C-alpha positions in Angstrom: 43.3 32.9 26.9 43.2 30.3 24.1 45.4 30.8 21.2 45.5 29.3 17.7 48.2 27.0 18.8 46.1 25.6 21.7 43.2 24.4 19.4 43.9 21.3 17.5 41.6 20.4 14.7 43.0 17.1 13.7 43.9 14.4 16.1 46.9 12.3 14.7 48.4 9.1 16.1 51.4 11.0 17.5 49.2 13.3 19.6 49.5 12.5 23.3 45.6 12.5 23.5 45.1 10.0 20.6 45.0 7.0 22.8 42.5 8.7 25.2 40.1 9.4 22.3 40.8 7.0 19.5 43.2 4.3 20.8 40.4 2.2 22.2 38.2 0.8 19.5 34.4 0.9 19.9 32.7 -2.3 20.9 31.9 -4.5 17.9 28.6 -6.2 17.2 30.1 -9.4 18.2 31.0 -8.2 21.6 27.5 -6.6 22.0 25.9 -10.0 21.1 28.2 -11.8 23.6 27.4 -9.3 26.3 23.8 -10.1 25.8 24.4 -13.9 26.0 23.4 -14.3 22.3 20.0 -12.6 22.8 20.5 -9.8 20.3 18.5 -8.5 17.3 19.3 -5.5 15.2 16.3 -3.3 14.7 15.9 0.0 12.8 14.8 3.1 14.6 11.7 4.6 13.1 13.0 8.2 12.7 16.5 7.6 11.6 16.7 4.1 10.3 19.9 3.5 12.3 20.2 -0.1 13.4 20.5 -0.7 17.2 20.8 -3.9 19.3 17.8 -5.1 21.1 16.7 -8.0 23.3 13.9 -10.3 22.5 11.5 -8.3 24.7 12.6 -5.0 23.2 12.1 -6.6 19.7 8.5 -7.6 20.7 7.8 -4.0 21.9 9.3 -2.7 18.6 7.2 -5.0 16.5 3.9 -4.8 18.3 4.2 -1.4 19.9 3.9 0.6 16.6 7.6 1.6 16.1 7.9 -1.0 13.2 4.8 0.3 11.6 6.2 3.8 11.7 9.4 2.6 10.1 7.5 0.9 7.3 5.5 4.1 6.6 8.6 6.2 6.4 10.1 3.8 3.8 7.0 4.1 1.7 7.3 7.9 2.0 10.9 7.6 0.7 9.8 5.4 -2.2 7.0 7.8 -3.1 9.5 10.7 -3.2 11.4 8.9 -6.0 8.4 8.1 -8.2 8.1 10.2 -11.4 4.8 10.8 -13.1 
């Protein structure tokens, strides 16, 4: 049975599990670029707009496969939503 004392809502640095969850920082863009031998481009996902690293081949697929066009259309839709007549 789980009690209220067993459930932690905030993870603090003095918590024994802190190092397990937050003690190791996430990889930086610099390390991502280095792991790809410098072949790294940041591209925006069409649906969310979140940037993600991609290789040159993935970038070509993004540009010429339609995902870039989808992203541009979503940006136009956002602009249209802010126009006042």
